[in-house]
DORONU-534823 format. One record per residue: x negated, y negated, z of N, C-alpha, C in turn; residue in one letter. Coordinates in steps of 0.02 Angstrom, whole numbers. Layout:
REM DORONU-534823
      n.u      n.v      n.w     ca.u     ca.v     ca.w      c.u      c.v      c.w   pami
        X        Y        Z        X        Y        Z        X        Y        Z      A
...
This chain:
REM DORONU-534823
      n.u      n.v      n.w     ca.u     ca.v     ca.w      c.u      c.v      c.w   pami
    -7008    -2083     5351    -7052    -2032     5357    -7066    -1986     5298      X
    -7127    -1961     5288    -7158    -1922     5242    -7162    -1966     5171      X
    -7175    -2038     5180    -7181    -2080     5124    -7258    -2086     5103      X
    -7278    -2099     5043    -7350    -2117     5037    -7342    -2197     5002      X
    -7374    -2240     5032    -7371    -2310     5016    -7435    -2330     4989      X
    -7440    -2364     4925    -7498    -2391     4899    -7500    -2458     4907      X
    -7551    -2490     4918    -7569    -2566     4929    -7620    -2575     4876      X
    -7596    -2619     4819    -7639    -2628     4771    -7658    -2711     4766      X
    -7712    -2725     4753    -7713    -2795     4741    -7760    -2817     4677      X
    -7740    -2872     4643    -7773    -2886     4579    -7792    -2957     4595      X
    -7850    -2985     4575    -7881    -3046     4584    -7857    -3087     4643      X
    -7854    -3048     4702    -7843    -3080     4755    -7858    -3031     4817      X
    -7854    -3044     4887    -7861    -3007     4935    -7805    -2981     4970      X
    -7793    -2912     4966    -7724    -2895     4987    -7730    -2867     5063      X
    -7787    -2883     5101    -7791    -2844     5162    -7747    -2865     5212      X
    -7706    -2928     5204    -7668    -2942     5252    -7606    -2892     5259      X
    -7598    -2851     5205    -7548    -2794     5206    -7576    -2737     5259      X
    -7638    -2726     5253    -7666    -2681     5291    -7658    -2711     5364      X
    -7670    -2765     5376    -7659    -2788     5454    -7581    -2784     5479      X
    -7544    -2796     5425    -7475    -2791     5451    -7453    -2725     5470      X
    -7481    -2667     5417    -7448    -2603     5426    -7480    -2578     5489      X
    -7550    -2593     5502    -7575    -2570     5570    -7545    -2587     5635      X
    -7532    -2656     5633    -7496    -2674     5692    -7426    -2670     5694      X
    -7399    -2659     5649    -7317    -2631     5633    -7311    -2555     5663      X
    -7363    -2506     5644    -7361    -2449     5668    -7368    -2435     5733      X
    -7422    -2479     5763    -7447    -2468     5832    -7394    -2488     5875      X
    -7349    -2550     5864    -7300    -2579     5897    -7235    -2523     5889      X
    -7226    -2490     5837    -7185    -2434     5836    -7195    -2374     5871      X
    -7253    -2369     5908    -7275    -2316     5940    -7288    -2250     5908      X
    -7320    -2263     5842    -7343    -2204     5800    -7416    -2199     5823      X
    -7439    -2129     5825    -7503    -2117     5815    -7547    -2125     5755      X
    -7600    -2167     5747    -7623    -2197     5692    -7693    -2182     5686      X
    -7712    -2143     5628    -7782    -2131     5611    -7801    -2187     5551      X
    -7849    -2232     5586    -7868    -2277     5532    -7937    -2265     5509      X
    -7953    -2254     5445    -8005    -2239     5413    -8023    -2315     5376      X
    -8067    -2352     5413    -8079    -2420     5402    -8153    -2414     5367      X
    -8162    -2426     5302    -8217    -2422     5263    -8245    -2500     5254      X
    -8200    -2539     5251    -8227    -2613     5236    -8255    -2655     5278      X
    -8228    -2649     5341    -8239    -2700     5392    -8252    -2664     5463      X
    -8285    -2706     5511    -8307    -2680     5582    -8237    -2677     5615      X
    -8244    -2638     5678    -8187    -2635     5715    -8179    -2706     5739      X
    -8225    -2747     5753    -8208    -2817     5791    -8165    -2858     5756      X
    -8183    -2842     5680    -8143    -2890     5635    -8070    -2875     5642      X
    -8053    -2811     5630    -7984    -2786     5639    -7946    -2795     5705      X
    -7990    -2798     5749    -7960    -2811     5821    -7956    -2891     5833      X
    -7987    -2934     5803    -7966    -2998     5811    -7915    -3017     5774      X
    -7900    -2990     5710    -7847    -3007     5680    -7783    -2972     5707      X
    -7788    -2915     5740    -7724    -2888     5772    -7723    -2927     5830      X
    -7760    -2957     5869    -7740    -2998     5929    -7695    -3041     5914      X
    -7711    -3084     5855    -7678    -3133     5820    -7604    -3121     5819      X
    -7597    -3036     5793    -7531    -3025     5787    -7499    -2993     5846      X
    -7529    -2991     5893    -7496    -2975     5962    -7516    -2911     5984      X
    -7566    -2868     5951    -7582    -2800     5965    -7656    -2807     5980      X
    -7674    -2759     6035    -7740    -2741     6050    -7758    -2673     6027      X
    -7813    -2671     5980    -7837    -2609     5960    -7882    -2568     6010      X
    -7917    -2613     6053    -7949    -2583     6110    -7910    -2538     6153      X
    -7843    -2567     6168    -7798    -2536     6215    -7772    -2478     6184      X
    -7754    -2485     6114    -7716    -2432     6087    -7786    -2357     6073      X
    -7846    -2381     6061    -7888    -2334     6063    -7894    -2289     6141      X
    -7886    -2340     6192    -7902    -2312     6261    -7844    -2257     6286      X
    -7782    -2279     6248    -7728    -2226     6271    -7729    -2183     6226      X
    -7765    -2177     6168    -7756    -2121     6135    -7709    -2126     6068      X
    -7691    -2188     6046    -7634    -2199     6001    -7677    -2205     5944      X
    -7736    -2241     5939    -7769    -2261     5880    -7835    -2216     5885      X
    -7854    -2182     5827    -7907    -2147     5814    -7946    -2191     5745      X
    -8000    -2222     5763    -8033    -2273     5726    -8091    -2251     5697      X
    -8102    -2235     5639    -8166    -2226     5591    -8198    -2284     5568      X
    -8242    -2311     5599    -8286    -2367     5581    -8335    -2346     5525      X
    -8312    -2346     5463    -8360    -2320     5406    -8427    -2365     5402      X
    -8415    -2422     5422    -8494    -2457     5407    -8542    -2424     5455      X
    -8524    -2401     5509    -8564    -2374     5568    -8582    -2309     5551      X
    -8539    -2270     5524    -8548    -2210     5499    -8604    -2199     5459      X
    -8599    -2247     5410    -8639    -2250     5346    -8707    -2254     5374      X
    -8718    -2309     5435    -8788    -2320     5441    -8810    -2265     5495      X
    -8774    -2232     5528    -8801    -2176     5573    -8814    -2109     5516      X
    -8786    -2099     5467    -8809    -2053     5422    -8864    -2073     5381      X
    -8878    -2129     5362    -8939    -2149     5328    -8996    -2155     5374      X
    -8989    -2188     5432    -9054    -2206     5474    -9067    -2163     5542      X
    -9017    -2109     5548    -9021    -2062     5598    -8959    -2043     5626      X
    -8963    -1988     5647    -8901    -1932     5661    -8895    -1917     5735      X
    -8930    -1950     5780    -8929    -1926     5836    -8870    -1914     5886      X
    -8820    -1973     5862    -8756    -1956     5884    -8724    -1898     5853      X
    -8723    -1895     5790    -8692    -1833     5767    -8709    -1764     5795      X
    -8771    -1761     5802    -8797    -1698     5820    -8778    -1680     5913      X
    -8768    -1743     5933    -8749    -1721     6021    -8672    -1710     6019      X
    -8636    -1730     5972    -8564    -1719     5971    -8549    -1660     5948      X
    -8599    -1634     5905    -8579    -1571     5883    -8537    -1563     5819      X
    -8513    -1616     5811    -8457    -1623     5748    -8495    -1659     5689      X
    -8487    -1633     5628    -8516    -1660     5572    -8482    -1727     5552      X
    -8522    -1783     5533    -8491    -1841     5523    -8443    -1831     5466      X
    -8389    -1878     5473    -8332    -1878     5423    -8354    -1902     5360      X
    -8412    -1938     5354    -8434    -1961     5281    -8498    -1915     5257      X
    -8488    -1857     5290    -8554    -1809     5271    -8577    -1804     5204      X
    -8523    -1821     5152    -8536    -1796     5084    -8586    -1853     5061      X
    -8605    -1899     5096    -8668    -1960     5066    -8737    -1917     5077      X
    -8738    -1871     5123    -8803    -1844     5121    -8809    -1772     5107      X
    -8762    -1752     5056    -8749    -1682     5027    -8754    -1685     4942      X
    -8775    -1644     4909    -8771    -1642     4841    -8702    -1645     4822      X
    -8662    -1598     4847    -8589    -1591     4830    -8540    -1651     4848      X
    -8504    -1678     4805    -8465    -1734     4821    -8401    -1707     4850      X
    -8403    -1692     4908    -8349    -1655     4933    -8334    -1698     5012      X
    -8261    -1707     5003    -8229    -1744     5069    -8186    -1701     5116      X
    -8215    -1639     5121    -8186    -1601     5167    -8190    -1616     5237      X
    -8247    -1644     5247    -8259    -1664     5321    -8219    -1729     5336      X
    -8216    -1773     5296    -8162    -1841     5305    -8093    -1800     5317      X
    -8062    -1761     5275    -8001    -1730     5288    -7993    -1691     5349      X
    -8049    -1667     5362    -8037    -1629     5438    -8034    -1669     5487      X
    -8071    -1727     5482    -8071    -1781     5535    -7993    -1802     5532      X
    -7963    -1823     5480    -7898    -1850     5478    -7850    -1799     5515      X
    -7843    -1731     5494    -7798    -1686     5513    -7813    -1670     5593      X
    -7867    -1669     5620    -7884    -1663     5684    -7858    -1729     5728      X
    -7869    -1774     5701    -7847    -1840     5733    -7767    -1845     5737      X
    -7738    -1817     5677    -7656    -1837     5682    -7613    -1759     5713      X
    -7648    -1707     5705    -7612    -1644     5728    -7595    -1660     5803      X
    -7527    -1652     5823    -7499    -1669     5895    -7521    -1629     5938      X
    -7535    -1643     6003    -7554    -1599     6054    -7504    -1590     6101      X
    -7499    -1549     6152    -7437    -1532     6193    -7422    -1600     6233      X
    -7475    -1650     6252    -7469    -1697     6293    -7444    -1767     6245      X
    -7446    -1760     6188    -7423    -1820     6139    -7354    -1834     6141      X
    -7337    -1895     6148    -7263    -1929     6150    -7249    -1976     6086      X
    -7303    -1971     6041    -7297    -2024     5984    -7245    -2009     5946      X
    -7219    -2069     5914    -7163    -2066     5855    -7179    -2020     5810      X
    -7233    -2038     5771    -7247    -1994     5719    -7327    -2009     5687      X
    -7364    -1976     5653    -7422    -1991     5620    -7429    -2034     5571      X
    -7479    -2075     5570    -7490    -2116     5509    -7560    -2123     5492      X
    -7579    -2112     5437    -7652    -2123     5408    -7660    -2183     5369      X
    -7698    -2223     5375    -7709    -2291     5349    -7785    -2301     5326      X
    -7793    -2316     5258    -7855    -2314     5234    -7871    -2382     5196      X
    -7925    -2413     5214    -7947    -2477     5191    -8024    -2477     5175      X
    -8054    -2469     5115    -8021    -2478     5056    -8040    -2420     5025      X
    -7997    -2382     4981    -8010    -2316     4956    -8077    -2313     4903      X
    -8074    -2371     4869    -8130    -2375     4820    -8205    -2369     4846      X
    -8199    -2386     4921    -8276    -2381     4945    -8302    -2312     4942      X
    -8255    -2267     4945    -8281    -2204     4945    -8314    -2180     4876      X
    -8288    -2211     4818    -8317    -2210     4756    -8387    -2235     4764      X
    -8387    -2302     4791    -8463    -2332     4790    -8515    -2290     4836      X
    -8487    -2256     4882    -8528    -2216     4914    -8550    -2155     4885      X
    -8535    -2137     4822    -8550    -2083     4788    -8491    -2030     4777      X
    -8435    -2039     4801    -8384    -1981     4783    -8358    -1984     4725      X
    -8335    -1928     4689    -8310    -1934     4631    -8241    -1944     4624      X
    -8211    -1965     4577    -8134    -1986     4568    -8096    -1924     4588      X
    -8117    -1871     4558    -8078    -1806     4578    -8089    -1790     4658      X
    -8148    -1793     4686    -8147    -1787     4756    -8093    -1830     4791      X
    -8093    -1881     4772    -8059    -1947     4809    -7984    -1920     4804      X
    -7948    -1900     4745    -7893    -1890     4725    -7879    -1832     4761      X
    -7917    -1768     4768    -7905    -1717     4798    -7894    -1725     4877      X
    -7946    -1771     4903    -7934    -1793     4971    -7875    -1826     4991      X
    -7840    -1864     4944    -7770    -1901     4958    -7732    -1851     4942      X
    -7728    -1799     4897    -7682    -1746     4895    -7664    -1706     4958      X
    -7729    -1685     4988    -7728    -1646     5047    -7698    -1693     5101      X
    -7714    -1744     5112    -7691    -1794     5161    -7615    -1797     5142      X
    -7592    -1811     5092    -7511    -1812     5082    -7490    -1744     5101      X
    -7508    -1686     5085    -7476    -1621     5108    -7482    -1625     5183      X
    -7533    -1632     5211    -7541    -1629     5296    -7505    -1683     5327      X
    -7509    -1744     5311    -7486    -1789     5350    -7392    -1800     5321      X
    -7386    -1805     5268    -7313    -1821     5244    -7274    -1764     5239      X
    -7301    -1711     5221    -7260    -1648     5215    -7255    -1614     5272      X
    -7314    -1584     5296    -7317    -1558     5365    -7300    -1579     5437      X
    -7322    -1652     5436    -7315    -1677     5496    -7265    -1726     5495      X
    -7233    -1735     5432    -7170    -1788     5424    -7194    -1862     5454      X
    -7257    -1878     5426    -7291    -1939     5443    -7295    -1988     5375      X
    -7337    -2033     5383    -7337    -2086     5328    -7412    -2093     5317      X
    -7432    -2098     5249    -7494    -2120     5225    -7482    -2189     5183      X
    -7536    -2228     5211    -7538    -2311     5173    -7612    -2317     5151      X
    -7623    -2326     5099    -7693    -2342     5057    -7701    -2395     5015      X
    -7752    -2429     5043    -7765    -2485     5003    -7815    -2477     4942      X
    -7811    -2505     4888    -7853    -2499     4830    -7860    -2572     4797      X
    -7921    -2576     4764    -7925    -2640     4727    -7917    -2622     4659      X
    -7883    -2665     4611    -7890    -2643     4535    -7900    -2722     4500      X
    -7926    -2705     4445    -7944    -2761     4394    -7934    -2736     4318      X
    -7879    -2757     4286    -7877    -2734     4214    -7931    -2747     4169      X
    -7972    -2808     4196    -8020    -2819     4155    -8092    -2780     4169      X
    -8091    -2755     4226    -8146    -2710     4249    -8171    -2654     4217      X
    -8237    -2646     4217    -8270    -2601     4181    -8276    -2536     4215      X
    -8252    -2531     4279    -8264    -2476     4323    -8209    -2435     4309      X
    -8232    -2381     4263    -8168    -2341     4243    -8157    -2294     4288      X
    -8195    -2255     4336    -8184    -2214     4403    -8124    -2246     4448      X
    -8138    -2314     4461    -8096    -2346     4507    -8029    -2351     4473      X
    -8023    -2377     4406    -7957    -2381     4371    -7919    -2316     4370      X
    -7954    -2250     4363    -7928    -2189     4354    -7893    -2164     4419      X
    -7936    -2189     4477    -7909    -2168     4537    -7840    -2219     4551      X
    -7844    -2282     4532    -7782    -2326     4555    -7724    -2304     4505      X
    -7729    -2273     4435    -7677    -2261     4394    -7652    -2196     4425      X
    -7691    -2158     4444    -7664    -2080     4469    -7624    -2096     4525      X
    -7646    -2136     4572    -7609    -2152     4639    -7534    -2190     4624      X
    -7532    -2225     4569    -7467    -2254     4561    -7423    -2207     4542      X
    -7445    -2158     4512    -7393    -2103     4489    -7369    -2057     4550      X
    -7414    -2064     4608    -7388    -2018     4660    -7364    -2053     4716      X
    -7365    -2117     4709    -7331    -2162     4762    -7258    -2165     4765      X
    -7234    -2163     4831    -7159    -2178     4838    -7140    -2256     4843      X
    -7199    -2293     4869    -7194    -2369     4861    -7251    -2400     4858      X
    -7252    -2447     4808    -7311    -2480     4778    -7298    -2543     4805      X
    -7352    -2587     4832    -7351    -2649     4862    -7410    -2686     4823      X
    -7396    -2718     4775    -7443    -2747     4709    -7457    -2817     4726      X
    -7515    -2841     4755    -7526    -2907     4772    -7567    -2926     4712      X
    -7545    -2982     4685    -7587    -3026     4630    -7601    -3096     4632      X
    -7652    -3128     4611    -7676    -3192     4621    -7629    -3218     4566      X
    -7627    -3292     4575    -7582    -3323     4525    -7616    -3337     4454      X
    -7587    -3322     4410    -7613    -3334     4335    -7648    -3386     4321      X
    -7618    -3440     4347    -7626    -3516     4334    -7689    -3534     4382      X
    -7715    -3495     4432    -7772    -3506     4476    -7749    -3513     4536      X
    -7793    -3550     4580    -7791    -3558     4654    -7727    -3613     4660      X
    -7692    -3608     4714    -7643    -3650     4733    -7633    -3659     4815      X
    -7641    -3713     4844    -7643    -3725     4919    -7576    -3701     4948      X
    -7525    -3706     4914    -7462    -3695     4946    -7425    -3615     4920      X
    -7463    -3597     4868    -7432    -3518     4847    -7498    -3482     4836      X
    -7506    -3429     4887    -7571    -3394     4871    -7561    -3343     4829      X
    -7514    -3314     4810    -7509    -3262     4747    -7432    -3233     4760      X
    -7435    -3179     4724    -7359    -3144     4714    -7372    -3069     4734      X
    -7315    -3045     4761    -7313    -2971     4775    -7260    -2940     4743      X
    -7280    -2892     4703    -7229    -2840     4670    -7215    -2789     4715      X
    -7141    -2767     4720    -7121    -2726     4777    -7092    -2669     4727      X
    -7128    -2602     4711    -7091    -2562     4667    -7066    -2499     4708      X
    -7009    -2484     4717    -6991    -2419     4749    -6980    -2377     4696      X
    -7006    -2317     4698    -7012    -2268     4644    -6947    -2213     4655      X
    -6899    -2223     4609    -6837    -2180     4608    -6863    -2120     4572      X
    -6909    -2142     4517    -6915    -2081     4472    -6958    -2015     4507      X
    -6980    -2030     4553    -7014    -1971     4599    -6970    -1920     4627      X
    -6909    -1941     4628    -6863    -1901     4656    -6809    -1865     4609      X
    -6840    -1860     4550    -6815    -1829     4492    -6740    -1852     4475      X
    -6737    -1911     4490    -6660    -1941     4468    -6664    -1977     4414      X
    -6612    -1993     4371    -6615    -2037     4314    -6621    -2109     4322      X
    -6628    -2133     4381    -6635    -2203     4407    -6700    -2233     4379      X
    -6699    -2285     4374    -6769    -2335     4360    -6792    -2350     4419      X
    -6859    -2360     4419    -6899    -2391     4472    -6869    -2456     4491      X
    -6857    -2472     4559    -6835    -2533     4579    -6886    -2590     4602      X
    -6883    -2638     4547    -6935    -2688     4561    -6923    -2759     4586      X
    -6954    -2788     4642    -6931    -2849     4671    -7003    -2884     4662      X
    -6999    -2946     4634    -7059    -2989     4646    -7049    -3053     4682      X
    -7097    -3064     4731    -7093    -3130     4782    -7158    -3150     4769      X
    -7170    -3229     4788    -7219    -3259     4791    -7238    -3265     4875      X
    -7297    -3277     4897    -7310    -3285     4960    -7367    -3337     4992      X
    -7358    -3357     5048    -7407    -3396     5073    -7437    -3376     5139      X
    -7500    -3356     5148    -7531    -3329     5205    -7547    -3393     5266      X
    -7519    -3375     5318    -7526    -3432     5369    -7566    -3397     5427      X
    -7574    -3433     5482    -7622    -3406     5535    -7597    -3352     5559      X
    -7532    -3342     5586    -7520    -3281     5613    -7454    -3231     5581      X
    -7442    -3267     5521    -7390    -3216     5480    -7387    -3237     5407      X
    -7351    -3228     5364    -7342    -3233     5298    -7276    -3250     5269      X
    -7268    -3290     5233    -7200    -3321     5209    -7193    -3299     5139      X
    -7145    -3268     5130    -7114    -3254     5067    -7056    -3297     5025      X
    -7060    -3303     4977    -7000    -3346     4942    -6996    -3310     4865      X
    -6940    -3327     4830    -6929    -3317     4769    -6978    -3354     4728      X
    -6997    -3337     4665    -7037    -3363     4618    -7016    -3441     4601      X
    -7070    -3485     4620    -7043    -3547     4604    -7007    -3598     4651      X
    -7001    -3552     4711    -6951    -3593     4760    -6998    -3597     4837      X
    -7066    -3618     4818    -7098    -3625     4884    -7081    -3700     4908      X
    -7088    -3707     4977    -7068    -3763     5012    -7103    -3833     4985      X
    -7162    -3822     4947    -7201    -3874     4916    -7159    -3903     4860      X
    -7127    -3855     4826    -7088    -3868     4763    -7021    -3901     4774      X
    -6998    -3876     4830    -6928    -3905     4836    -6922    -3964     4882      X
């Protein structure tokens, strides 16, 4: 509890980690606020069903609060009838304002995860996929980092919950704003799961490698960060992990 986990991918797609954490926390009975900026609800629901979880049922019982970023963007750009009827500003209100302010999105997260008297969930969880989309929509790096900072204070410190965020990174990228956000988040994370494509290119039996970095330095101890590296293969309903060079195809 109270941990900030960064999911980082380079030269590959790390979204399988998002699906893992989403199904993991829902099965564990946690209250989940999922800020889904990359895909539609039906996409996440189809993958979750393969993993044995129904997002539709989780929404109906109030365990899952789902922000469908693609739909919210369209509502803001082409018409705001639904926003006006509900009386609440859109969580992505910053798109239609001159100031790059993510306060509406933070208020949405805090309202979604603040427990009410009837809640019996294990703990609050904020899941974001993918943080870089906010930059593409016009938010500044400082606004994005402020948003994550306030979410960490509200969810991790005050509510004793967890925050899991996915970002894409590329050392060769000319997107300086995205790299600034990625580097800043790396310094604030308790746990980093860094998924990388193979340097040698595509392989049918090994889809990439994952670097697990546990940040001991955050706790002001003299210990070094604990790093583990595995390779993995994504299958239809699960992922197989193994030590480097020890895939079933090699052995």
